[in-house]
PDBQT receptor file of N, H, CA, C and O in Angstrom, charges set to zero:
ATOM      1  N   UNK A   1     141.666 121.029 149.927  1.00  0.00    +0.000 N 
ATOM      2  CA  UNK A   1     142.329 120.905 148.961  1.00  0.00    +0.000 C 
ATOM      3  C   UNK A   1     143.822 120.093 149.027  1.00  0.00    +0.000 C 
ATOM      4  O   UNK A   1     144.754 120.188 149.827  1.00  0.00    +0.000 OA
ATOM      5  N   UNK A   2     143.616 119.227 147.784  1.00  0.00    +0.000 N 
ATOM      6  H   UNK A   2     142.859 119.150 147.134  1.00  0.00    +0.000 HD
ATOM      7  CA  UNK A   2     144.841 117.999 147.569  1.00  0.00    +0.000 C 
ATOM      8  C   UNK A   2     145.829 118.696 146.804  1.00  0.00    +0.000 C 
ATOM      9  O   UNK A   2     145.575 118.758 145.601  1.00  0.00    +0.000 OA
ATOM     10  N   UNK A   3     146.902 119.244 147.191  1.00  0.00    +0.000 N 
ATOM     11  H   UNK A   3     147.108 119.194 148.169  1.00  0.00    +0.000 HD
ATOM     12  CA  UNK A   3     147.893 120.121 146.666  1.00  0.00    +0.000 C 
ATOM     13  C   UNK A   3     149.021 119.241 145.706  1.00  0.00    +0.000 C 
ATOM     14  O   UNK A   3     149.247 119.513 144.527  1.00  0.00    +0.000 OA
ATOM     15  N   UNK A   4     149.596 118.264 146.379  1.00  0.00    +0.000 N 
ATOM     16  H   UNK A   4     149.412 118.042 147.336  1.00  0.00    +0.000 HD
ATOM     17  CA  UNK A   4     150.503 117.703 145.700  1.00  0.00    +0.000 C 
ATOM     18  C   UNK A   4     150.494 116.123 146.724  1.00  0.00    +0.000 C 
ATOM     19  O   UNK A   4     150.259 115.971 147.923  1.00  0.00    +0.000 OA
ATOM     20  N   UNK A   5     150.921 114.936 145.447  1.00  0.00    +0.000 N 
ATOM     21  H   UNK A   5     151.112 115.059 144.473  1.00  0.00    +0.000 HD
ATOM     22  CA  UNK A   5     151.332 113.588 145.933  1.00  0.00    +0.000 C 
ATOM     23  C   UNK A   5     152.805 113.420 145.648  1.00  0.00    +0.000 C 
ATOM     24  O   UNK A   5     153.382 113.620 144.579  1.00  0.00    +0.000 OA
ATOM     25  N   UNK A   6     153.342 112.992 146.874  1.00  0.00    +0.000 N 
ATOM     26  H   UNK A   6     152.874 112.830 147.743  1.00  0.00    +0.000 HD
ATOM     27  CA  UNK A   6     154.744 112.590 147.131  1.00  0.00    +0.000 C 
ATOM     28  C   UNK A   6     155.133 111.291 147.710  1.00  0.00    +0.000 C 
ATOM     29  O   UNK A   6     154.980 111.019 148.901  1.00  0.00    +0.000 OA
ATOM     30  N   UNK A   7     155.684 110.427 146.755  1.00  0.00    +0.000 N 
ATOM     31  H   UNK A   7     155.808 110.647 145.787  1.00  0.00    +0.000 HD
ATOM     32  CA  UNK A   7     156.162 109.240 147.347  1.00  0.00    +0.000 C 
ATOM     33  C   UNK A   7     157.425 109.257 147.198  1.00  0.00    +0.000 C 
ATOM     34  O   UNK A   7     157.857 110.288 146.682  1.00  0.00    +0.000 OA
ATOM     35  N   UNK A   8     158.603 108.016 147.631  1.00  0.00    +0.000 N 
ATOM     36  H   UNK A   8     158.252 107.179 148.051  1.00  0.00    +0.000 HD
ATOM     37  CA  UNK A   8     159.633 108.062 147.263  1.00  0.00    +0.000 C 
ATOM     38  C   UNK A   8     160.179 107.740 146.049  1.00  0.00    +0.000 C 
ATOM     39  O   UNK A   8     159.477 106.875 145.526  1.00  0.00    +0.000 OA
ATOM     40  N   UNK A   9     160.968 107.996 145.468  1.00  0.00    +0.000 N 
ATOM     41  H   UNK A   9     161.539 108.699 145.893  1.00  0.00    +0.000 HD
ATOM     42  CA  UNK A   9     161.474 108.006 143.994  1.00  0.00    +0.000 C 
ATOM     43  C   UNK A   9     161.154 106.198 143.615  1.00  0.00    +0.000 C 
ATOM     44  O   UNK A   9     160.612 105.784 142.590  1.00  0.00    +0.000 OA
ATOM     45  N   UNK A  10     161.725 105.270 144.890  1.00  0.00    +0.000 N 
ATOM     46  H   UNK A  10     162.165 105.606 145.722  1.00  0.00    +0.000 HD
ATOM     47  CA  UNK A  10     161.539 103.838 144.880  1.00  0.00    +0.000 C 
ATOM     48  C   UNK A  10     160.117 103.711 144.451  1.00  0.00    +0.000 C 
ATOM     49  O   UNK A  10     159.873 102.969 143.500  1.00  0.00    +0.000 OA
ATOM     50  N   UNK A  11     159.362 104.213 144.915  1.00  0.00    +0.000 N 
ATOM     51  H   UNK A  11     159.560 104.816 145.688  1.00  0.00    +0.000 HD
ATOM     52  CA  UNK A  11     157.899 103.765 144.886  1.00  0.00    +0.000 C 
ATOM     53  C   UNK A  11     156.898 104.374 143.928  1.00  0.00    +0.000 C 
ATOM     54  O   UNK A  11     155.688 104.158 143.995  1.00  0.00    +0.000 OA
ATOM     55  N   UNK A  12     157.649 105.365 142.786  1.00  0.00    +0.000 N 
ATOM     56  H   UNK A  12     158.632 105.541 142.732  1.00  0.00    +0.000 HD
ATOM     57  CA  UNK A  12     156.522 105.789 141.956  1.00  0.00    +0.000 C 
ATOM     58  C   UNK A  12     156.457 104.957 140.736  1.00  0.00    +0.000 C 
ATOM     59  O   UNK A  12     157.341 104.230 140.283  1.00  0.00    +0.000 OA
ATOM     60  N   UNK A  13     155.237 105.187 140.262  1.00  0.00    +0.000 N 
ATOM     61  H   UNK A  13     154.519 105.778 140.630  1.00  0.00    +0.000 HD
ATOM     62  CA  UNK A  13     154.774 104.196 139.265  1.00  0.00    +0.000 C 
ATOM     63  C   UNK A  13     154.301 103.025 140.003  1.00  0.00    +0.000 C 
ATOM     64  O   UNK A  13     154.115 101.968 139.399  1.00  0.00    +0.000 OA
ATOM     65  N   UNK A  14     154.094 103.127 141.248  1.00  0.00    +0.000 N 
ATOM     66  H   UNK A  14     154.244 103.985 141.738  1.00  0.00    +0.000 HD
ATOM     67  CA  UNK A  14     153.476 101.659 141.731  1.00  0.00    +0.000 C 
ATOM     68  C   UNK A  14     152.130 101.670 142.166  1.00  0.00    +0.000 C 
ATOM     69  O   UNK A  14     151.255 102.317 141.590  1.00  0.00    +0.000 OA
ATOM     70  N   UNK A  15     151.921 100.882 143.296  1.00  0.00    +0.000 N 
ATOM     71  H   UNK A  15     152.632 100.357 143.763  1.00  0.00    +0.000 HD
ATOM     72  CA  UNK A  15     150.299 100.959 144.107  1.00  0.00    +0.000 C 
ATOM     73  C   UNK A  15     150.705 102.031 145.386  1.00  0.00    +0.000 C 
ATOM     74  O   UNK A  15     149.892 102.290 146.273  1.00  0.00    +0.000 OA
ATOM     75  N   UNK A  16     151.665 102.436 145.357  1.00  0.00    +0.000 N 
ATOM     76  H   UNK A  16     152.325 102.225 144.636  1.00  0.00    +0.000 HD
ATOM     77  CA  UNK A  16     151.797 103.326 146.944  1.00  0.00    +0.000 C 
ATOM     78  C   UNK A  16     151.036 105.030 146.658  1.00  0.00    +0.000 C 
ATOM     79  O   UNK A  16     150.314 105.610 147.469  1.00  0.00    +0.000 OA
ATOM     80  N   UNK A  17     151.352 105.421 145.630  1.00  0.00    +0.000 N 
ATOM     81  H   UNK A  17     151.938 104.950 144.971  1.00  0.00    +0.000 HD
ATOM     82  CA  UNK A  17     150.615 106.613 145.097  1.00  0.00    +0.000 C 
ATOM     83  C   UNK A  17     149.171 106.387 144.748  1.00  0.00    +0.000 C 
ATOM     84  O   UNK A  17     148.321 107.189 145.136  1.00  0.00    +0.000 OA
ATOM     85  N   UNK A  18     148.960 105.677 144.267  1.00  0.00    +0.000 N 
ATOM     86  H   UNK A  18     149.650 105.026 143.952  1.00  0.00    +0.000 HD
ATOM     87  CA  UNK A  18     147.521 104.966 144.042  1.00  0.00    +0.000 C 
ATOM     88  C   UNK A  18     146.570 104.970 145.415  1.00  0.00    +0.000 C 
ATOM     89  O   UNK A  18     145.579 105.681 145.580  1.00  0.00    +0.000 OA
ATOM     90  N   UNK A  19     147.139 103.956 146.404  1.00  0.00    +0.000 N 
ATOM     91  H   UNK A  19     147.944 103.378 146.271  1.00  0.00    +0.000 HD
ATOM     92  CA  UNK A  19     146.915 103.784 147.559  1.00  0.00    +0.000 C 
ATOM     93  C   UNK A  19     146.524 104.889 148.359  1.00  0.00    +0.000 C 
ATOM     94  O   UNK A  19     145.486 104.974 149.015  1.00  0.00    +0.000 OA
ATOM     95  N   UNK A  20     147.415 105.717 148.259  1.00  0.00    +0.000 N 
ATOM     96  H   UNK A  20     148.258 105.648 147.726  1.00  0.00    +0.000 HD
ATOM     97  CA  UNK A  20     147.521 107.127 149.186  1.00  0.00    +0.000 C 
ATOM     98  C   UNK A  20     146.339 107.936 148.700  1.00  0.00    +0.000 C 
ATOM     99  O   UNK A  20     145.586 108.393 149.559  1.00  0.00    +0.000 OA
ATOM    100  N   UNK A  21     146.059 108.193 147.270  1.00  0.00    +0.000 N 
ATOM    101  H   UNK A  21     146.671 107.822 146.572  1.00  0.00    +0.000 HD
ATOM    102  CA  UNK A  21     145.198 109.091 146.700  1.00  0.00    +0.000 C 
ATOM    103  C   UNK A  21     143.588 108.409 146.851  1.00  0.00    +0.000 C 
ATOM    104  O   UNK A  21     142.516 108.970 147.073  1.00  0.00    +0.000 OA
ATOM    105  N   UNK A  22     143.956 106.820 146.607  1.00  0.00    +0.000 N 
ATOM    106  H   UNK A  22     144.827 106.364 146.427  1.00  0.00    +0.000 HD
ATOM    107  CA  UNK A  22     142.180 106.449 146.724  1.00  0.00    +0.000 C 
ATOM    108  C   UNK A  22     142.218 106.272 148.210  1.00  0.00    +0.000 C 
ATOM    109  O   UNK A  22     141.008 106.500 148.228  1.00  0.00    +0.000 OA
ATOM    110  N   UNK A  23     142.408 106.139 149.065  1.00  0.00    +0.000 N 
ATOM    111  H   UNK A  23     143.390 105.954 149.051  1.00  0.00    +0.000 HD
ATOM    112  CA  UNK A  23     141.961 106.172 150.928  1.00  0.00    +0.000 C 
ATOM    113  C   UNK A  23     141.916 107.317 150.919  1.00  0.00    +0.000 C 
ATOM    114  O   UNK A  23     140.811 107.647 151.350  1.00  0.00    +0.000 OA
ATOM    115  N   UNK A  24     142.667 108.398 150.595  1.00  0.00    +0.000 N 
ATOM    116  H   UNK A  24     143.564 108.130 150.245  1.00  0.00    +0.000 HD
ATOM    117  CA  UNK A  24     142.437 110.340 150.894  1.00  0.00    +0.000 C 
ATOM    118  C   UNK A  24     141.075 110.558 150.424  1.00  0.00    +0.000 C 
ATOM    119  O   UNK A  24     140.283 111.100 151.195  1.00  0.00    +0.000 OA
ATOM    120  N   UNK A  25     140.688 110.195 149.219  1.00  0.00    +0.000 N 
ATOM    121  H   UNK A  25     141.332 109.755 148.592  1.00  0.00    +0.000 HD
ATOM    122  CA  UNK A  25     139.488 110.482 148.482  1.00  0.00    +0.000 C 
ATOM    123  C   UNK A  25     138.249 109.444 149.274  1.00  0.00    +0.000 C 
ATOM    124  O   UNK A  25     137.104 109.768 149.590  1.00  0.00    +0.000 OA
ATOM    125  N   UNK A  26     138.679 108.616 149.384  1.00  0.00    +0.000 N 
ATOM    126  H   UNK A  26     139.609 108.353 149.127  1.00  0.00    +0.000 HD
ATOM    127  CA  UNK A  26     137.360 107.463 150.339  1.00  0.00    +0.000 C 
ATOM    128  C   UNK A  26     136.761 107.926 151.476  1.00  0.00    +0.000 C 
ATOM    129  O   UNK A  26     135.576 107.868 151.805  1.00  0.00    +0.000 OA
ATOM    130  N   UNK A  27     138.113 108.595 152.286  1.00  0.00    +0.000 N 
ATOM    131  H   UNK A  27     139.076 108.642 152.018  1.00  0.00    +0.000 HD
ATOM    132  CA  UNK A  27     138.009 109.295 153.906  1.00  0.00    +0.000 C 
ATOM    133  C   UNK A  27     137.234 110.624 153.523  1.00  0.00    +0.000 C 
ATOM    134  O   UNK A  27     136.174 110.878 154.094  1.00  0.00    +0.000 OA
ATOM    135  N   UNK A  28     137.746 111.458 152.579  1.00  0.00    +0.000 N 
ATOM    136  H   UNK A  28     138.607 111.251 152.116  1.00  0.00    +0.000 HD
ATOM    137  CA  UNK A  28     136.917 112.773 152.629  1.00  0.00    +0.000 C 
ATOM    138  C   UNK A  28     135.426 112.416 152.064  1.00  0.00    +0.000 C 
ATOM    139  O   UNK A  28     134.564 113.283 152.204  1.00  0.00    +0.000 OA
ATOM    140  N   UNK A  29     135.082 111.186 151.435  1.00  0.00    +0.000 N 
ATOM    141  H   UNK A  29     135.782 110.482 151.321  1.00  0.00    +0.000 HD
ATOM    142  CA  UNK A  29     133.432 110.965 150.997  1.00  0.00    +0.000 C 
ATOM    143  C   UNK A  29     133.155 110.574 152.139  1.00  0.00    +0.000 C 
ATOM    144  O   UNK A  29     132.309 111.311 152.645  1.00  0.00    +0.000 OA
ATOM    145  N   UNK A  30     133.593 109.431 153.050  1.00  0.00    +0.000 N 
ATOM    146  H   UNK A  30     134.280 108.832 152.640  1.00  0.00    +0.000 HD
ATOM    147  CA  UNK A  30     133.096 109.347 154.299  1.00  0.00    +0.000 C 
ATOM    148  C   UNK A  30     132.898 110.162 155.325  1.00  0.00    +0.000 C 
ATOM    149  O   UNK A  30     132.245 109.877 156.329  1.00  0.00    +0.000 OA
ATOM    150  N   UNK A  31     133.520 111.320 155.078  1.00  0.00    +0.000 N 
ATOM    151  H   UNK A  31     134.051 111.551 154.262  1.00  0.00    +0.000 HD
ATOM    152  CA  UNK A  31     133.231 112.554 156.162  1.00  0.00    +0.000 C 
ATOM    153  C   UNK A  31     132.162 113.730 155.636  1.00  0.00    +0.000 C 
ATOM    154  O   UNK A  31     131.718 114.602 156.383  1.00  0.00    +0.000 OA
ATOM    155  N   UNK A  32     131.791 113.584 154.053  1.00  0.00    +0.000 N 
ATOM    156  H   UNK A  32     132.152 112.876 153.446  1.00  0.00    +0.000 HD
ATOM    157  CA  UNK A  32     130.966 114.386 153.377  1.00  0.00    +0.000 C 
ATOM    158  C   UNK A  32     131.718 115.383 152.979  1.00  0.00    +0.000 C 
ATOM    159  O   UNK A  32     131.076 116.355 152.583  1.00  0.00    +0.000 OA
ATOM    160  N   UNK A  33     132.899 115.477 152.946  1.00  0.00    +0.000 N 
ATOM    161  H   UNK A  33     133.420 114.687 153.268  1.00  0.00    +0.000 HD
ATOM    162  CA  UNK A  33     133.723 116.480 152.048  1.00  0.00    +0.000 C 
ATOM    163  C   UNK A  33     133.926 116.635 150.539  1.00  0.00    +0.000 C 
ATOM    164  O   UNK A  33     133.978 115.772 149.662  1.00  0.00    +0.000 OA
ATOM    165  N   UNK A  34     134.016 117.825 150.479  1.00  0.00    +0.000 N 
ATOM    166  H   UNK A  34     133.974 118.526 151.191  1.00  0.00    +0.000 HD
ATOM    167  CA  UNK A  34     134.580 117.632 148.852  1.00  0.00    +0.000 C 
ATOM    168  C   UNK A  34     135.896 118.523 148.782  1.00  0.00    +0.000 C 
ATOM    169  O   UNK A  34     136.139 119.245 149.749  1.00  0.00    +0.000 OA
ATOM    170  N   UNK A  35     136.774 118.514 147.670  1.00  0.00    +0.000 N 
ATOM    171  H   UNK A  35     136.577 117.928 146.884  1.00  0.00    +0.000 HD
ATOM    172  CA  UNK A  35     137.672 118.393 147.682  1.00  0.00    +0.000 C 
ATOM    173  C   UNK A  35     138.330 119.110 146.410  1.00  0.00    +0.000 C 
ATOM    174  O   UNK A  35     138.038 118.588 145.334  1.00  0.00    +0.000 OA
ATOM    175  N   UNK A  36     139.204 120.268 146.366  1.00  0.00    +0.000 N 
ATOM    176  H   UNK A  36     139.441 120.692 147.240  1.00  0.00    +0.000 HD
ATOM    177  CA  UNK A  36     139.720 120.947 144.941  1.00  0.00    +0.000 C 
ATOM    178  C   UNK A  36     140.835 120.295 144.812  1.00  0.00    +0.000 C 
ATOM    179  O   UNK A  36     141.406 120.070 145.879  1.00  0.00    +0.000 OA
ATOM    180  N   UNK A  37     141.578 119.734 143.429  1.00  0.00    +0.000 N 
ATOM    181  H   UNK A  37     141.114 119.917 142.561  1.00  0.00    +0.000 HD
ATOM    182  CA  UNK A  37     142.532 119.231 143.126  1.00  0.00    +0.000 C 
ATOM    183  C   UNK A  37     143.451 120.365 142.498  1.00  0.00    +0.000 C 
ATOM    184  O   UNK A  37     142.933 121.184 141.739  1.00  0.00    +0.000 OA
ATOM    185  N   UNK A  38     144.984 120.437 142.838  1.00  0.00    +0.000 N 
ATOM    186  H   UNK A  38     145.405 119.772 143.455  1.00  0.00    +0.000 HD
ATOM    187  CA  UNK A  38     145.609 121.202 141.955  1.00  0.00    +0.000 C 
ATOM    188  C   UNK A  38     146.893 119.983 141.747  1.00  0.00    +0.000 C 
ATOM    189  O   UNK A  38     147.479 120.307 140.715  1.00  0.00    +0.000 OA
ATOM    190  N   UNK A  39     147.526 118.742 142.326  1.00  0.00    +0.000 N 
ATOM    191  H   UNK A  39     147.050 118.479 143.165  1.00  0.00    +0.000 HD
ATOM    192  CA  UNK A  39     147.871 117.783 141.874  1.00  0.00    +0.000 C 
ATOM    193  C   UNK A  39     147.376 117.119 140.567  1.00  0.00    +0.000 C 
ATOM    194  O   UNK A  39     146.233 116.737 140.317  1.00  0.00    +0.000 OA
ATOM    195  N   UNK A  40     148.728 117.051 139.609  1.00  0.00    +0.000 N 
ATOM    196  H   UNK A  40     149.657 117.361 139.812  1.00  0.00    +0.000 HD
ATOM    197  CA  UNK A  40     148.168 116.613 138.583  1.00  0.00    +0.000 C 
ATOM    198  C   UNK A  40     147.991 115.070 138.609  1.00  0.00    +0.000 C 
ATOM    199  O   UNK A  40     147.287 114.658 137.686  1.00  0.00    +0.000 OA
ATOM    200  N   UNK A  41     148.409 114.244 139.348  1.00  0.00    +0.000 N 
ATOM    201  H   UNK A  41     148.980 114.579 140.097  1.00  0.00    +0.000 HD
ATOM    202  CA  UNK A  41     148.446 112.785 139.597  1.00  0.00    +0.000 C 
ATOM    203  C   UNK A  41     147.167 112.694 139.967  1.00  0.00    +0.000 C 
ATOM    204  O   UNK A  41     146.517 111.936 139.248  1.00  0.00    +0.000 OA
ATOM    205  N   UNK A  42     146.377 113.375 141.134  1.00  0.00    +0.000 N 
ATOM    206  H   UNK A  42     146.905 113.992 141.718  1.00  0.00    +0.000 HD
ATOM    207  CA  UNK A  42     145.106 112.985 141.494  1.00  0.00    +0.000 C 
ATOM    208  C   UNK A  42     144.563 113.720 140.590  1.00  0.00    +0.000 C 
ATOM    209  O   UNK A  42     143.503 113.126 140.391  1.00  0.00    +0.000 OA
ATOM    210  N   UNK A  43     144.577 114.641 139.888  1.00  0.00    +0.000 N 
ATOM    211  H   UNK A  43     145.438 115.124 140.049  1.00  0.00    +0.000 HD
ATOM    212  CA  UNK A  43     143.886 115.055 138.993  1.00  0.00    +0.000 C 
ATOM    213  C   UNK A  43     143.235 113.880 137.580  1.00  0.00    +0.000 C 
ATOM    214  O   UNK A  43     142.130 113.538 137.160  1.00  0.00    +0.000 OA
ATOM    215  N   UNK A  44     144.906 113.546 137.197  1.00  0.00    +0.000 N 
ATOM    216  H   UNK A  44     145.803 113.824 137.539  1.00  0.00    +0.000 HD
ATOM    217  CA  UNK A  44     144.496 112.119 136.352  1.00  0.00    +0.000 C 
ATOM    218  C   UNK A  44     143.667 110.956 137.023  1.00  0.00    +0.000 C 
ATOM    219  O   UNK A  44     142.752 110.374 136.441  1.00  0.00    +0.000 OA
ATOM    220  N   UNK A  45     144.070 110.689 138.266  1.00  0.00    +0.000 N 
ATOM    221  H   UNK A  45     144.813 111.162 138.739  1.00  0.00    +0.000 HD
ATOM    222  CA  UNK A  45     143.483 109.584 139.047  1.00  0.00    +0.000 C 
ATOM    223  C   UNK A  45     142.007 109.787 139.134  1.00  0.00    +0.000 C 
ATOM    224  O   UNK A  45     141.278 108.823 138.902  1.00  0.00    +0.000 OA
ATOM    225  N   UNK A  46     141.480 110.978 139.453  1.00  0.00    +0.000 N 
ATOM    226  H   UNK A  46     142.072 111.761 139.641  1.00  0.00    +0.000 HD
ATOM    227  CA  UNK A  46     139.656 111.052 139.609  1.00  0.00    +0.000 C 
ATOM    228  C   UNK A  46     139.307 110.847 137.785  1.00  0.00    +0.000 C 
ATOM    229  O   UNK A  46     138.455 110.039 137.418  1.00  0.00    +0.000 OA
ATOM    230  N   UNK A  47     140.059 111.655 136.842  1.00  0.00    +0.000 N 
ATOM    231  H   UNK A  47     140.751 112.311 137.141  1.00  0.00    +0.000 HD
ATOM    232  CA  UNK A  47     139.561 111.380 135.566  1.00  0.00    +0.000 C 
ATOM    233  C   UNK A  47     139.514 109.842 135.158  1.00  0.00    +0.000 C 
ATOM    234  O   UNK A  47     138.740 109.589 134.235  1.00  0.00    +0.000 OA
ATOM    235  N   UNK A  48     140.258 108.723 135.730  1.00  0.00    +0.000 N 
ATOM    236  H   UNK A  48     140.887 108.928 136.480  1.00  0.00    +0.000 HD
ATOM    237  CA  UNK A  48     140.374 107.186 135.267  1.00  0.00    +0.000 C 
ATOM    238  C   UNK A  48     139.752 106.523 136.055  1.00  0.00    +0.000 C 
ATOM    239  O   UNK A  48     139.420 105.359 135.831  1.00  0.00    +0.000 OA
ATOM    240  N   UNK A  49     139.407 107.360 137.453  1.00  0.00    +0.000 N 
ATOM    241  H   UNK A  49     139.677 108.306 137.635  1.00  0.00    +0.000 HD
ATOM    242  CA  UNK A  49     138.312 106.274 137.995  1.00  0.00    +0.000 C 
ATOM    243  C   UNK A  49     137.296 107.404 138.787  1.00  0.00    +0.000 C 
ATOM    244  O   UNK A  49     137.451 107.944 139.883  1.00  0.00    +0.000 OA
ATOM    245  N   UNK A  50     136.041 107.557 137.642  1.00  0.00    +0.000 N 
ATOM    246  H   UNK A  50     135.915 107.118 136.753  1.00  0.00    +0.000 HD
ATOM    247  CA  UNK A  50     134.856 108.607 137.588  1.00  0.00    +0.000 C 
ATOM    248  C   UNK A  50     134.054 108.314 138.707  1.00  0.00    +0.000 C 
ATOM    249  O   UNK A  50     132.994 108.894 138.944  1.00  0.00    +0.000 OA
ATOM    250  N   UNK A  51     134.466 107.564 139.289  1.00  0.00    +0.000 N 
ATOM    251  H   UNK A  51     135.326 107.092 139.096  1.00  0.00    +0.000 HD
ATOM    252  CA  UNK A  51     133.356 107.233 140.799  1.00  0.00    +0.000 C 
ATOM    253  C   UNK A  51     133.603 108.619 141.671  1.00  0.00    +0.000 C 
ATOM    254  O   UNK A  51     132.731 109.182 142.334  1.00  0.00    +0.000 OA
ATOM    255  N   UNK A  52     134.979 109.049 141.529  1.00  0.00    +0.000 N 
ATOM    256  H   UNK A  52     135.687 108.592 140.990  1.00  0.00    +0.000 HD
ATOM    257  CA  UNK A  52     135.134 110.320 142.635  1.00  0.00    +0.000 C 
ATOM    258  C   UNK A  52     134.788 111.410 142.212  1.00  0.00    +0.000 C 
ATOM    259  O   UNK A  52     134.493 112.266 143.045  1.00  0.00    +0.000 OA
ATOM    260  N   UNK A  53     134.717 111.707 140.882  1.00  0.00    +0.000 N 
ATOM    261  H   UNK A  53     134.956 111.011 140.205  1.00  0.00    +0.000 HD
ATOM    262  CA  UNK A  53     134.150 113.056 139.884  1.00  0.00    +0.000 C 
ATOM    263  C   UNK A  53     132.988 113.764 141.235  1.00  0.00    +0.000 C 
ATOM    264  O   UNK A  53     133.186 114.928 141.586  1.00  0.00    +0.000 OA
ATOM    265  N   UNK A  54     132.348 113.314 141.597  1.00  0.00    +0.000 N 
ATOM    266  H   UNK A  54     132.187 112.369 141.312  1.00  0.00    +0.000 HD
ATOM    267  CA  UNK A  54     131.190 114.002 142.773  1.00  0.00    +0.000 C 
ATOM    268  C   UNK A  54     131.782 114.668 143.791  1.00  0.00    +0.000 C 
ATOM    269  O   UNK A  54     131.279 115.697 144.243  1.00  0.00    +0.000 OA
ATOM    270  N   UNK A  55     132.813 114.198 144.216  1.00  0.00    +0.000 N 
ATOM    271  H   UNK A  55     133.222 113.363 143.849  1.00  0.00    +0.000 HD
ATOM    272  CA  UNK A  55     133.818 114.885 145.315  1.00  0.00    +0.000 C 
ATOM    273  C   UNK A  55     134.542 116.265 145.025  1.00  0.00    +0.000 C 
ATOM    274  O   UNK A  55     134.877 117.058 145.905  1.00  0.00    +0.000 OA
ATOM    275  N   UNK A  56     134.715 116.419 143.804  1.00  0.00    +0.000 N 
ATOM    276  H   UNK A  56     134.443 115.775 143.090  1.00  0.00    +0.000 HD
ATOM    277  CA  UNK A  56     135.680 117.718 142.797  1.00  0.00    +0.000 C 
ATOM    278  C   UNK A  56     134.864 118.791 143.064  1.00  0.00    +0.000 C 
ATOM    279  O   UNK A  56     133.674 118.664 142.773  1.00  0.00    +0.000 OA
ATOM    280  N   UNK A  57     135.266 119.881 143.585  1.00  0.00    +0.000 N 
ATOM    281  H   UNK A  57     136.232 119.984 143.822  1.00  0.00    +0.000 HD
ATOM    282  CA  UNK A  57     134.547 121.655 143.243  1.00  0.00    +0.000 C 
ATOM    283  C   UNK A  57     136.079 121.734 142.474  1.00  0.00    +0.000 C 
ATOM    284  O   UNK A  57     137.202 121.251 142.619  1.00  0.00    +0.000 OA
ATOM    285  N   UNK A  58     135.174 122.907 141.327  1.00  0.00    +0.000 N 
ATOM    286  H   UNK A  58     134.262 123.299 141.209  1.00  0.00    +0.000 HD
ATOM    287  CA  UNK A  58     136.314 123.569 140.655  1.00  0.00    +0.000 C 
ATOM    288  C   UNK A  58     137.227 124.799 141.200  1.00  0.00    +0.000 C 
ATOM    289  O   UNK A  58     138.353 125.124 140.823  1.00  0.00    +0.000 OA
ATOM    290  N   UNK A  59     136.405 125.387 142.200  1.00  0.00    +0.000 N 
ATOM    291  H   UNK A  59     135.490 125.123 142.507  1.00  0.00    +0.000 HD
ATOM    292  CA  UNK A  59     136.745 126.363 142.944  1.00  0.00    +0.000 C 
ATOM    293  C   UNK A  59     136.847 126.193 144.217  1.00  0.00    +0.000 C 
ATOM    294  O   UNK A  59     135.682 126.079 144.597  1.00  0.00    +0.000 OA
ATOM    295  N   UNK A  60     137.685 126.088 145.304  1.00  0.00    +0.000 N 
ATOM    296  H   UNK A  60     138.631 126.181 144.995  1.00  0.00    +0.000 HD
ATOM    297  CA  UNK A  60     137.685 126.093 146.372  1.00  0.00    +0.000 C 
ATOM    298  C   UNK A  60     137.109 126.876 147.179  1.00  0.00    +0.000 C 
ATOM    299  O   UNK A  60     136.699 126.496 148.276  1.00  0.00    +0.000 OA
ATOM    300  N   UNK A  61     136.984 128.240 146.689  1.00  0.00    +0.000 N 
ATOM    301  H   UNK A  61     137.317 128.549 145.798  1.00  0.00    +0.000 HD
ATOM    302  CA  UNK A  61     136.600 129.465 147.235  1.00  0.00    +0.000 C 
ATOM    303  C   UNK A  61     134.958 129.211 147.468  1.00  0.00    +0.000 C 
ATOM    304  O   UNK A  61     134.379 129.679 148.448  1.00  0.00    +0.000 OA
ATOM    305  N   UNK A  62     134.204 128.318 146.325  1.00  0.00    +0.000 N 
ATOM    306  H   UNK A  62     134.675 127.937 145.528  1.00  0.00    +0.000 HD
ATOM    307  CA  UNK A  62     133.029 128.417 146.153  1.00  0.00    +0.000 C 
ATOM    308  C   UNK A  62     132.351 127.093 145.986  1.00  0.00    +0.000 C 
ATOM    309  O   UNK A  62     132.549 126.446 144.958  1.00  0.00    +0.000 OA
ATOM    310  N   UNK A  63     131.561 126.649 146.934  1.00  0.00    +0.000 N 
ATOM    311  H   UNK A  63     131.399 127.174 147.769  1.00  0.00    +0.000 HD
ATOM    312  CA  UNK A  63     130.720 125.584 147.379  1.00  0.00    +0.000 C 
ATOM    313  C   UNK A  63     129.724 125.143 145.894  1.00  0.00    +0.000 C 
ATOM    314  O   UNK A  63     129.030 125.884 145.198  1.00  0.00    +0.000 OA
ATOM    315  N   UNK A  64     129.942 123.904 145.788  1.00  0.00    +0.000 N 
ATOM    316  H   UNK A  64     130.506 123.302 146.354  1.00  0.00    +0.000 HD
ATOM    317  CA  UNK A  64     129.105 123.377 144.565  1.00  0.00    +0.000 C 
ATOM    318  C   UNK A  64     127.768 123.201 144.889  1.00  0.00    +0.000 C 
ATOM    319  O   UNK A  64     126.977 122.792 144.039  1.00  0.00    +0.000 OA
TER     320      UNK A  64
């Protein structure tokens, strides 16, 4: 479960958050894991980068 993405205020809106999220999702994919998302930033990131949609489960208590 990815619950929150936090970067220092001086790095907001830049490449830091995007890189953190992309590498986290890539790592989960490489390990064959699925993820539930609570963080609005990551939810928006996945909506904009549809190649990650297959990693997302709607309910973390239920395997898709």
